[in-house]
TIKEDO-921867 format. One record per residue: residue in three letters; x, y, z of N, C-alpha, C, CB in turn. Coordinates in steps of 0.001 Angstrom, whole numbers, padded with zeros to 6 digits. Each point is the difference from the previous one (the first is absolute). Glycine has a CB too. Layout:
BEGIN
Ala|X|Y|Z|X|Y|Z|X|Y|Z|X|Y|Z
...
end
This chain:
BEGIN
Met|-096686|-024933|-023718|-000879|-000345|-001055|-000364|001243|-000798|-000862|-001926|001341
Lys|000715|002981|-000604|-000311|001238|-000705|001114|000348|-000981|-001328|000803|001978
Leu|002521|-001066|-001568|001127|000318|-000846|-000045|-000828|-001270|001353|000600|002012
Ala|-001734|-001817|-001919|-000072|-000873|-001161|-001096|000477|-000942|000845|-001932|001369
Cys|-001977|002391|-000829|-001120|000494|-000836|000421|001242|-000759|-001670|-000933|001626
Tyr|002370|001811|-000899|000453|001226|-000683|001012|-000321|-001095|-000393|001305|002106
Ala|001250|-002221|-001911|000995|-000383|-000985|-000673|-000599|-001226|001672|-000391|001825
Ile|-002698|-000446|-001634|-000724|-000607|-001126|-000753|001077|-000769|-000231|-002173|001266
Leu|-000387|003083|-000540|-000759|001086|-000622|000933|000910|-000809|-001687|-000089|001886
Ala|002855|000384|-001360|000964|000829|-000713|000495|-000722|-001246|000687|001089|002161
Gly|-000471|-002364|-002092|000467|-000777|-001148|-001056|-000052|-001094|001431|-001366|001526
Leu|-002705|001174|-001129|-001076|-000040|-000997|-000155|001371|-000692|-001184|-001792|001364
Thr|001303|002843|-000576|-000135|001346|-000562|001123|000272|-000995|-001116|000792|002115
Ala|002336|-001166|-001791|001140|000218|-000879|-000147|-000825|-001266|001457|000479|001981
Thr|-001978|-001721|-001863|-000182|-000867|-001158|-001071|000570|-000911|000701|-001996|001348
Ala|-001776|002514|-000774|-001086|000560|-000790|000454|001269|-000723|-001666|-000972|001616
Ala|002506|001763|-000994|000460|001253|-000586|000902|-000253|-001189|-000174|001093|002225
Ser|000978|-002173|-002178|000928|-000264|-001084|-000578|-000935|-001048|001848|000359|001594
Ala|-003055|-000839|-001419|-000591|-000942|-000938|-000259|000645|-001353|-001032|-001204|001917
Gly|000685|002483|-001952|-000308|000674|-001258|001232|000442|-000758|-002100|000741|001017
Gly|003245|-000726|-000411|001233|000437|-000636|000096|001524|-000027|-000006|-002084|-001389
Tyr|001072|002561|000826|000243|001431|-000060|-000704|000592|-001223|002221|-000298|001179
Val|-002940|001406|-000960|-000657|000701|-001097|000612|001397|-000080|-002176|-001331|000286
Ala|002732|001643|-001450|000627|001308|-000185|-001074|001080|-000068|001946|-001062|-001215
Pro|-001626|002249|001720|-000985|001081|-000078|-000262|000403|-001463|000747|000821|002275
Val|-001939|-000374|-002560|-000392|000393|-001351|000427|001464|-000219|-001982|-001645|000003
Val|002761|001862|-001039|000430|001346|-000366|-000567|000299|-001383|002140|-000165|001402
Glu|-002926|001237|-001481|-000600|000358|-001279|000998|000780|-000846|-002283|000042|001056
Thr|002318|-000344|-002356|000863|000704|-000933|-000651|001342|-000332|000900|-002189|-000959
Pro|-000131|003298|001081|-000599|001305|-000309|-000338|000112|-001484|001288|001027|001893
Val|-002364|-000330|-002179|-000412|000222|-001380|000765|001211|-000532|-002318|-000996|000426
Val|003037|000811|-001528|000784|001055|-000601|-000699|000454|-001278|002147|-000930|000990
Ala|-002429|002229|-001066|-000650|000538|-001194|000992|-000016|-001154|-001526|001458|001405
Pro|001047|-001711|-002610|000925|000007|-001140|000583|001397|-000203|-001300|-001870|-001086
Val|002566|001922|000735|000697|001256|-000204|-000183|000423|-001455|001691|-000551|001819
Glu|-002259|001767|-001999|-000172|000506|-001353|001273|000720|-000412|-002505|000222|000315
Pro|002933|-000402|-001554|001215|000698|-000431|-000227|001506|000016|000654|-001970|-001429
Val|000359|002697|001868|-000076|001453|000063|000501|000569|-001319|000323|-000011|002516
Ala|-001132|000882|-003109|000411|000630|-001246|001186|000926|000280|-002369|-000140|-000926
Pro|003357|000139|000055|001141|000882|000243|-000450|001455|-000022|001559|-001691|-001027
Gly|-000974|002495|001897|-000345|001414|000085|000563|000774|-001184|-000050|-000180|002493
Val|-000466|001376|-002673|000482|000868|-001060|001293|000664|000474|-002369|000401|-000865
Asp|003369|-000430|000023|001287|000612|000330|000268|001123|-000993|000888|-002180|000970
Trp|-000784|003404|-000463|000226|001174|-000840|001493|000265|-000242|-002136|000958|000881
Thr|003011|-001805|-000360|001436|000223|-000147|000427|-000170|-001452|000360|-000790|002352
Gly|000460|001734|-002831|000573|-000153|-001323|000052|001292|-000798|-000822|-002305|000041
Trp|001439|002193|-001221|000127|001110|-000935|-001244|000095|-000857|002492|-000256|-000022
Tyr|-002816|001451|-000431|-001149|000201|-000877|000259|001190|-000918|-001552|-000972|001744
Ala|000835|001021|-002867|000073|001122|-000938|-001329|000082|-000720|002515|-000246|-000295
Gly|-002866|001467|-000135|-001271|000135|-000678|-000225|001359|-000613|-000865|-001651|001549
Val|-000396|001900|-001892|-000422|001240|-000650|-001101|000646|000820|000620|-000909|-002269
Gln|-000801|002234|002039|-001074|000712|000676|-000533|001111|-000904|001024|-000532|002251
Tyr|-002273|000899|-002006|-000625|001122|-000696|-000880|000723|001004|000051|-001199|-002253
Gly|-000061|002532|002163|-000845|000731|000930|-000292|001410|-000438|000919|-001384|001772
Gln|-001789|002003|-000989|-000380|001384|-000226|000031|000738|001318|-001424|-000640|-001971
Gly|001520|001957|001885|000035|000785|001216|-000018|001478|-000302|001233|-001824|001117
Ser|-000633|002591|-000205|000028|001444|-000161|001318|000544|000535|-002516|000114|000185
Ala|002880|001032|-000726|001179|000731|000463|-000482|001351|000500|001563|-001194|-001640
Asp|-001268|001491|002890|-000431|001249|000619|001227|000840|000310|-002057|-001104|000979
Ser|002057|002309|-001503|001126|000893|000208|-000522|001343|000491|001350|-001176|-001791
Asn|-000695|001732|002794|-000432|001296|000500|000613|001150|-000793|-000256|-001015|002258
Tyr|001018|000690|-003310|000586|001067|-000825|-000425|-000095|-001469|001945|000046|001562
Ala|-002371|-001215|-002034|-000346|-000143|-001419|-001395|-000571|-000209|002407|-000312|-000483
Gly|-003175|000096|001529|-001350|-000519|-000163|-000069|-001513|000091|-000489|001958|-001400
Asp|-000702|-002470|001150|-000265|-001435|000101|-000172|-000609|-001380|-001075|000346|002234
Ser|001325|-001647|-002334|-000130|-000692|-001273|-000300|-001470|000254|001581|001629|-001106
Asp|-002394|-002212|000243|-000190|-001448|000025|001190|-000643|-000695|-002537|000228|000009
Met|002834|-001466|000368|001130|-000690|-000617|-000291|-001490|-000081|001593|001746|000872
Asp|-000881|-002388|-001748|-000019|-001460|-000038|001431|-000485|-000113|-002301|-000048|-001070
Gly|002507|-001204|001432|001348|-000549|-000004|-000011|-001499|-000195|000724|001845|001479
Tyr|000311|-002332|-002103|000189|-001439|-000183|001464|-000311|000203|-001946|-000159|-001610
Gly|002220|-001071|001988|001399|-000314|000222|000269|-001427|000415|000271|002323|000602
Leu|000920|-002495|-000047|000509|-001307|000413|000386|000048|001477|000830|-000472|-002348
His|-000866|-000678|002996|000464|-000094|001388|000688|-001344|000215|-001872|001518|000783
Gly|002741|-001554|000214|000676|-001236|000376|000484|000106|001430|000691|-000408|-002380
Gly|-000637|-000732|003054|000440|000032|001386|000146|-001372|000603|-001094|002170|000212
Tyr|001301|-002168|001090|000170|-001228|000769|-000787|000136|001303|002303|-000427|-001022
Met|-002968|-000665|001428|-000707|-000037|001274|000410|-001241|000775|-001939|001267|-000990
His|001879|-001156|002321|000270|-001144|000872|-001172|-000170|000960|002513|000357|-000177
Asp|-003056|-001569|000210|-001148|-000326|000851|000508|-000501|001343|-001429|-000564|-002019
Phe|001113|001285|003096|000413|-000367|001349|-001131|-000664|000776|001621|001891|-000027
Gly|-002582|-002487|-000637|-001163|-000591|000670|-001195|000912|-000168|001478|-001159|001670
Asn|-001744|001989|-000676|-001121|000941|-000095|000377|001270|-000740|-000882|-000918|002121
Phe|002154|001267|-002148|000425|001257|-000598|000907|-000245|-001199|-000193|001112|002232
Val|000060|-000239|-003223|000800|-000084|-001213|000716|001345|-000175|-001608|-001696|-001081
Leu|002931|001652|000929|000794|001210|-000204|000757|-000114|-001314|000224|000345|002495
Gly|-000027|000802|-003153|000732|-000040|-001254|000346|001370|-000507|-001129|-002098|-000523
Gly|001688|002126|-000676|000367|001244|-000659|-000357|-000081|-001466|001853|000380|001643
Glu|-002085|000810|-002231|-000425|000034|-001397|000551|001241|-000693|-002085|-001272|000592
Leu|002444|001120|-001854|000374|001099|-000874|-001026|000023|-001121|002499|-000178|000569
Asp|-003076|001365|-000830|-000934|000077|-001123|000262|001247|-000834|-001712|-001252|001337
Tyr|001264|001175|-002580|000131|001089|-000952|-001378|000254|-000602|002439|-000583|-000507
Asn|-002818|001866|000411|-001258|000387|-000629|000265|001091|-001020|-001293|-000616|002075
Arg|000738|000451|-003243|-000014|001066|-001006|-001317|000737|000216|001454|-001305|-001717
Ile|-001388|002564|002102|-001218|000732|000330|-000268|001089|-001035|000372|-000475|002441
Ser|-001657|000723|-002676|-000447|001032|-000930|-000988|000892|000721|000351|-001511|-002001
Leu|-000107|002823|001946|-000919|000976|000575|-000969|000452|-001091|001742|000766|001698
Asp|-003024|-000735|-001365|-001006|000390|-000988|000129|001472|-000407|-001526|-001733|000959
Glu|002043|002579|-000078|000068|001438|-000266|001192|000392|-000865|-001135|000363|002164
Thr|002095|-001250|-002326|001185|000324|-000806|000262|-001123|-000991|000984|001353|001894
Asp|-000159|-001057|-002853|000398|-001017|-000983|001246|-000750|000450|-000999|001395|-001816
Glu|001499|-001062|002982|001254|-000550|000475|-000238|-001245|000856|001009|002297|-000063
Asp|-000208|-003327|-000174|-000036|-001205|000819|001150|000047|000996|-001069|-001328|-001876
Gly|000953|000522|002913|001049|-000044|001004|000312|-001417|000423|-000703|002234|000777
Asp|001790|-002368|-000048|000425|-001294|000528|-000055|000061|001519|001490|-000434|-002014
Leu|-002116|-000561|002610|-000102|-000096|001458|000622|-001323|000435|-002117|001430|000046
Trp|003230|-001334|000670|000690|-001168|000562|-000268|-000029|001489|001809|000068|-001781
Arg|-002055|-001257|002337|-000217|-000114|001445|000704|-001242|000540|-002218|001187|-000215
Leu|002901|-000987|001335|000624|-001099|000743|-000702|-000038|001344|002279|000227|-001185
Arg|-002982|-001338|001467|-000881|-000042|001167|000168|-001283|000801|-001611|001427|-001235
Gly|001395|-001292|002525|-000128|-001169|000855|-001470|-000389|000071|002047|000662|001348
Arg|-002299|-001950|-001157|-001380|-000492|000111|-000128|-000826|001269|-000276|-000019|-002519
Ala|-000812|000233|003259|-000296|-000790|001195|-001460|-000421|-000087|001746|001231|001412
Gly|-001975|-002541|-001358|-001356|-000507|-000158|-000363|-001030|001044|000191|000441|-002404
Tyr|-001482|-000779|002429|-000529|-001011|000913|-000491|-001186|-000828|-000663|001770|001717
Asp|001236|-002944|-001474|-000317|-001210|-000757|-001371|-000533|000404|002453|-000547|-000184
Met|-003408|000622|-000739|-001346|-000538|000222|-000259|-001125|-000997|-000824|002243|000861
Gly|001817|-003106|-001051|-000130|-001085|-000970|000281|000531|-001395|-001689|-001169|001462
Lys|000719|001069|-002361|000179|000479|-001370|-000181|001506|-000120|-000789|-002206|-000802
Phe|000379|002862|001861|-000240|001447|000007|001069|000672|000855|-002501|-000337|-000317
Leu|003146|001387|-000236|001080|000691|000701|-000232|001510|-000036|001603|-001862|-000591
Pro|-002208|002435|001652|-000050|001462|000085|001360|000512|000478|-002505|-000041|000486
Tyr|002912|001220|-000980|001334|000499|000353|000028|001524|-000004|001030|-002074|-000970
Ala|000027|002609|001568|000297|001428|-000006|001380|000184|-000609|-001452|000427|002051
Thr|001663|000721|-002703|001296|000293|-000618|000522|001348|000489|-000637|-001354|-002033
Leu|001947|001475|002024|000661|001258|000353|001359|000010|-000682|-001216|000157|002244
Gly|001554|000991|-002870|001290|000054|-000659|000303|001359|-000587|-000237|-002388|-000482
Val|001113|002377|-000529|000462|001218|-000649|-000448|-000024|-001466|002002|000164|001579
Ala|-002390|001026|-002089|-000456|000124|-001385|000872|001015|-000725|-002369|-000597|000663
Gln|002626|000347|-001955|000762|000912|-000849|-000864|000320|-001220|002255|-000942|000797
Leu|-002563|002229|-000999|-000814|000454|-001118|000867|000795|-000957|-002063|000052|001445
Glu|002007|-000417|-002734|000726|000724|-001032|-000967|000307|-001131|002194|-001123|000620
Ala|-002361|002428|-000910|-000886|000440|-001074|000579|001277|-000589|-002043|-001051|001104
Gly|002496|000976|-002334|000631|001170|-000620|001234|000419|000782|-002228|000753|-000869
Asp|002261|000524|001295|001120|000509|000790|-000151|-000299|001479|000292|001785|-001679
Leu|-001417|-002326|002070|-000298|-000262|001415|000567|-001355|000426|-002096|001398|-000174
Ser|002831|-001414|001259|000512|-001233|000595|-000095|000158|001505|001572|-000463|-001960
Glu|-002509|-000256|002579|-000276|000159|001423|-000005|-001346|000712|-001330|002052|-000505
Thr|001765|-002035|001767|-000038|-001174|000860|-000934|000292|001162|002360|-000674|-000657
Gly|-003208|-000295|000980|-000952|000167|001094|-000271|-001323|000682|-001033|001927|-001190
Ile|-000031|-001952|001972|-000370|-001238|000677|-001251|-000581|-000654|001015|000827|002170
Thr|-001161|-002121|-002042|-001170|-000703|-000506|-000501|-000933|001086|000828|000150|-002391
Tyr|-002126|-000273|002495|-000616|-000896|000980|-001373|-000418|-000518|001257|001106|001922
Gly|-001743|-002224|-001425|-001300|-000456|-000481|-000447|-001300|000623|000479|001146|-002100
Leu|-001625|-001608|001608|-000626|-001248|000433|-000376|-000814|-001222|-000870|001087|002106
Gly|000918|-002395|-001957|-000375|-000867|-001104|-000379|-001380|000482|001503|001286|-001481
Ala|-001886|-002121|000534|-000339|-001388|000302|000289|-000851|-001233|-001785|000715|001669
Asp|002345|-001877|-001434|000255|-000973|-001060|-000819|-001252|000269|002332|000911|-000367
Tyr|-002740|-001576|-000723|-000695|-001279|000096|000775|-001005|-000833|-002267|001114|000354
Met|002608|-002270|000251|000775|-001030|-000675|-000953|-000928|-000757|001819|000128|001773
Ile|-001784|-000033|-003095|-000842|-000867|-000836|000496|-001439|000075|-000503|001929|-001546
Asn|001796|-002116|001393|000651|-001299|000186|001434|000277|000447|-001471|-001152|-001773
Asp|002321|000133|001797|001363|000186|000499|000828|000968|-000833|-000129|-002289|000887
Lys|-000275|002563|-002115|000805|000820|-000905|-000578|001387|-000275|000748|-002106|-001016
Phe|-002063|002315|001169|-000607|001265|-000399|-000777|000653|001131|-000134|-000867|-002312
Thr|000294|002200|002421|-000789|000793|000944|-000579|001202|-000735|001445|-000745|001953
Val|-002577|001217|-001458|-000603|001238|-000474|-000240|000875|001223|-001096|-001141|-002019
Gly|001020|002448|001796|-000198|000870|001147|-000421|001396|-000390|001668|-001330|001200
Ala|-001922|002117|-000183|-000340|001411|-000150|000784|000774|001051|-002334|-000531|-000906
Glu|002676|001786|000557|000840|000774|000901|-000306|001492|-000148|001799|-001771|-000130
Tyr|-001832|002450|001266|-000094|001467|000019|001304|000539|000578|-002550|-000043|000265
Thr|003162|001007|-000965|001229|000617|000516|-000087|001517|-000117|001331|-002045|-000645
Arg|-000625|002680|001545|000145|001465|-000031|001489|000291|-000047|-002178|000407|001303
Asn|002534|000560|-002169|001387|000411|-000171|000066|001493|000307|000464|-001812|-001762
Asp|000339|002190|002739|000100|001393|000435|001382|000553|-000340|-001657|-000430|001860
Phe|001657|001544|-002598|001229|000683|-000374|-000060|001418|000570|000254|-001402|-002131
Lys|000713|001786|002918|000039|001313|000656|001012|000906|-000681|-000669|-001053|002173
Asp|000400|002363|-002169|000898|001021|-000557|000434|-000355|-001417|000799|000526|002311
Val|-001789|-000768|-003167|000254|-000403|-001381|000728|001118|-000735|-002049|-001473|000011
Ala|003022|001106|-000804|000836|000924|-000775|000685|001015|000906|-001528|-000288|-001963
Asp|001845|-000134|003168|000686|000834|000999|-000763|001271|000361|002130|-000897|-000867
Val|-003455|000850|000746|-000856|001115|000387|-000622|-000350|001347|-000481|000642|-002435
Asp|000688|000234|003437|-000562|-000262|001335|-001518|-000099|-000075|001931|001209|001073
Asn|-002462|-002181|-000354|-001439|-000252|000100|-000661|-000324|-001328|-000012|001509|001929
Ala|000772|-001898|-002923|-000557|-000459|-001270|-000062|-001523|000072|000927|002016|-001311
Asp|-002092|-002533|001659|-000150|-001439|000225|-000778|-000651|-001140|000072|000387|002479
Leu|000257|-001642|-002746|-000695|-000809|-000990|-000342|-001329|000661|001209|001123|-001957
Asp|-002489|-001467|001960|-000463|-001259|000575|-000762|-000767|-001066|-000128|001009|002321
Thr|000419|-002299|-002455|-000717|-000827|-000963|-000678|-001147|000732|001634|000611|-001827
Asp|-002840|-000906|001417|-000755|-001163|000466|-000154|-000933|-001181|-001244|001338|001779
Leu|001495|-002612|-001562|-000040|-000963|-001092|-000658|-001286|000481|002080|001003|-001021
Phe|-003152|-001411|000337|-000652|-001281|000274|000316|-000924|-001161|-001873|001086|001358
Gln|002486|-002259|-001057|000450|-000901|-001056|-000511|-001422|000206|002027|001418|-000277
Ile|-002227|-002117|-000831|-000210|-001443|000026|001314|-000634|-000447|-002529|000191|-000478
Arg|002823|-001371|001041|001302|-000627|-000195|-000169|-001487|-000306|001058|001683|001551
Ala|-000131|-002217|-002305|000097|-001438|-000241|001468|-000383|000103|-002066|-000016|-001504
Ser|002348|-001083|002215|001392|-000398|000233|000191|-001483|-000262|000235|001821|001695
Tyr|000973|-002135|-002135|000456|-001376|-000156|001016|-000275|001093|-000405|000025|-002513
Arg|000244|-001167|003215|000892|-000370|001099|001011|-001041|-000484|-001822|000495|001693
Phe|003105|-000256|-001357|001070|-000923|-000422|000233|-001072|001034|001068|001829|-001289
end
């Protein structure tokens, strides 16, 4: 009899358990934040050309010191590697020394290495300079620091300080000529 009671009890329990039917577990849908469009980054890659104007000084241990000013053209190419920008530039400056009536030509071929900070690009330069003034024709090194600001995709403005060192000028031992030049620049990007 006990067996019959247990069988009835088991049957009632099974019937009661299945009376409600199957209920699927509740799974909550995750909340997804709306995705905001990302503004395209600034890309410094490409060709550029422009103008510059500046003032500075020429220091010579054989002919004295003089203030100078210069204006000219520049052109080059840069490649943006993400955080770093590398490139090369050729520029020409017509320079005038205040102490003489003679003008000179300053050509420079330089490498540029900068750090991409969006629309702001600080950079360093290093290269070779060629100075021609009257009978003087000298080759030296040039180096400096500068910064460009991108107004829009086509135009940049900037400022730059450079030093040009010429050793043994006119083939005279220890006759050195050093020029410091601070320039403002404007460039068009192609």
